[in-house]
N, C-alpha and C positions, 0 to 999 in steps of 0.2 A: 504494500500500500504506500502510495506517495505521501511524503511528509513535508510540511512547509513550516518555516519559522517566519512569522510576519514581523517586519520591522515597523516602527512607528510611522515612518514615511509612507508606507503602503496604506496603513489604516487611516492616517490623516487625509491622504488623497481620496480614499473611499468616502469618508464622512463629509469632506468638503467638496466632493464631486469635482476633483481636480483631474488633470490628465493621468491616465492609468487607473482611474476608479473602476472602469468597466472590467479591466483585467483582474483587479482585486475581487470584484463581485463574482467573477467566474470561479475563483479559488474558494471564496466563501460558500458558494453553492455546492462545490465538491465536498467541503467540510460538513455542511448541513445534510447532504445526501449520504454521508458515511463513506464516500469514495476516497477520502484522504484524511490525514490527521493534521491539525494545526497547533502550533505552539507560539508562545511569545514570552520573552523575558519580562519579569516584573519591572525591570528598569525601563524597558521600551513601553510597557503599559503605562507607566508613570509619565513618560514623554508625551503620549497621546493626551493625557489629562492636562499637563501644564501648557502644552502648545494650544490646546483648545481654550483653556482658561485665558491665556494671553490674548487670543484672537476674539473670543466671544463672551468672556466672563465666566464666573463660577457656575451659574445655572446651566449654561450651555455645556460646560465641561462635565457636569454631573449627568446631563442627558446623554452625552456621547459615551461616557464610560459605562453607563447602564446598558446602552445598546451594544457596546463592545462585549460586555460580559454575557450577553445572550447568545453570542456565537460559540460554537463548540471549539474554542481555542483554549488549550491548557496554558495557563499563566504559570511559568516556571520561576520559582523563588531562586534567589541568588544564594549559593553556598560557596564555601571556600574554593572548591575545585573550579567552579565557573568563573569566579572572580580572578583566580590565578590565570586561567586561560585568556580572559579578557584583558588582564593587565599585561600579559606577554604580547598580545596583539597591539595594545596601545604603545608599548615600549618599542616595537619594531616599525610601526606605521603611524603616520600623522593623520589619524582619524579620531573622531569624537569617542570618548570613553563609552558612552551609552551604545554607540554603534558596535563597539567591540563585544558587548554582551550578546547582541543579536548574532554576530558572526561566530562567537564562541559556542553559543547554543546550537547554531546550525551545524558546526563541525562535530560537536558532541553527538548530535542526533543523526548525523549524516542526512540532513534535510536540506531542501532548497530554501534559500533565503529570499523572501519576497520583498523587493524594494525598488525604488527608483532613484535613490540617493547616489549621486555620482562618486561620493567618497569611497563607496565599496569597490570601485574599479581597481583600487590599490590592492584589494584582497582577492582578485579574480583567480589567482593560482591556489589559494587556500580554501575558498568557499564557493560552493555551487550556487549561482544566483539566478533567480527568476525575475528578470527585469519587467517592470510594469510600464515604463516609458522608454 
């Protein structure tokens, strides 16, 4: 069964109907239909919240996070192992630390990382990426 790690970029694109939202919607349908499994680091889950809060306020952020939580996406807590792998990526590449958690989770699960964030191009040799744009 196909496995996806959803980056905050992908989910924000979906909720804000930005470019790539249609591709994220197709993946979400696969998750709902039980044809694939979805995961998200709790760090990236938090990114969805704070980005939405900055753009639309607290009420909008609460609404979006409630919608996100309805999808069959397992939110993975950060443990020492995941933090270690994310920290190693951060030390080797100039990318955001939160992005390193999505990448580390993707590697750990051998899952496709769903994103449109160009920062991940630096990790194309380490991570399998499903580009949304």
